[in-house]
C-alpha angles and dihedrals in degrees: 000000000000096000086059091047096048097093098029138092116230123206115216112219113215120242107230099195133061112275123256107172146132120211141177122213132197128274123274117285091199094053094042093054094045091050092047092054095046093044089054089052095049119090104246141015123318123187115210112204126198087018123170119254107196140117094279097048088041091059089050093049092046091051092053091047091049087054090056102263118143111232124172113204126202106177093173091062096030095241135136122189113203123192103211120206104203097256097319122125109209100211123061095200131037142148108218123199118195104173106212095326104135097187091051092049095049099038095046093048090062093038093054092060087073092064133087110239146026124316135175123200119194140160144187126300094280093048087056087061096049115097121247100156096107091056092046090050093048092050090047089055087056091056100264123138102229127149132180109217097189132076134195114182106314094336129099110231141173145321090089123194120204124190098192132200100149128291112278097198130205130129128339140170124215136180115241101197101079103049134342086211089079090061093041091052092056094041093056094045098041099082087069095053117112093244135020116293121223117193123194119193109220101198141005112324116228124210095020093175089064090057089049088052091052092050091047093053091046088052091049088058092048106264123116127197126212112223147174099218105280094324102084141358133202120201118185123201108281143142130241117234118228116241125217089218130008116180120212117219123239110268111265093196092053088048091055092076091057093042087055097047097080090047086062102033103027125234123073139294126194120204113202128213098031135102137197084237091067115136088225114103093215089074082081088076085084089065090056091052090048090053088051090056106269122136116234122200129176122203132164099341093318135097126216123200120196121195120240131242087242126016114217127204123234145191108244138173106218096180091124097045107031094151090070094050092094090052090054090046089058091051097043100075089062093056122102093234136032123283121216115200113197139178100035102113087127088066088075090074098045125099085313134349090287096190094054093041095051093047092049094050095044090053089049090062094046102266118140110229133168115211119219130184091251100032143315147275114232121197129207114271126209099172118046125188125221112248147155107251114223108219100194086221087289115137093207093055090055095047096043097047092045085067090064089054090058087072107018119067120230100031115140128180118222116216094005089175089078087085087079087085090083110345111037096176097040096126092047090055091045090055090060088067086077 
């Protein structure tokens, strides 16, 4: 479906009645990619169940296969079988292409330092604008030979060249304010360094729940990390154990769009296969909806959100869950009071500059919005304008703004096929809300 959608514009038809729907959403991209990396490092075969099959996970799988790893894919049953090689990388030379998959770019850069040979990692035009210098610097401090050949403004960016001869280890410092993926990449790779790895975080760490997720998956595969809160981490040499079956959780970020729908349209939506106990930080988006007036109920591994009589705006720091900021931005114009989103400066170096993009597209449909360096203030809107929403090839722009079209006539999504990055059948699932 999404190849057909790629060059099209899709009109979203409003739903004129309160919602009453039950949906299922894909598995977690973040967990799938972490599990793929760790399974490749383990000695033996791991079977990932309920794994995500999308563009992003596809780039990760292709990269591992290009490096010589044997991976058996069963999309119909949602399983991936990975033959791990105990920290060895079979091929001594490879050119890896990751499109605009940030997790793949960051995780594989660290992973490739464990090899023996020369590797190049590159991506599409946007990936060549996304910073990776802090990760390169941190790996260099650990004795790796890693260089970023690209530059965008003052930032070092892909392509990345790695001359690998194993990762020596030692002490390193890394900034936490650009991307928590830099830290996660080193954490997952560090057990296979020659000596213990000590990581010091030099400033405020963004997206802390994603680091917690990384540590949880490492623990599931048998490796524990010593830590001082989010200030420093110590990883001693260790080995991951393969698992006969490792189930991937439903994606909490993907679920956020369907949690948000009743806040906009009224009624109720139930998302199956997800729990408030999820290790994904983006499950906290439910707390934001509750503060805005929605009712949240959990039953039998599913969560139901019911829209309020009146939606209220709020002032919220989304530093820990920036990937749901666009979802909140789609809800905010329907609130009775302004909404201030803070702490998401890192969103400027995601698939697009998400702060600038959201503000531009909201203004296009008649919403008053003030742009700030770390976020935005969105004001209630009583008169929307029809418009074609530019998605900037960002899956989250397409999914978030389609929510507005469920209530506002005349909203169309340009390049809707970009949702294939993480949620290939998003618009099919959205249609079931009717």
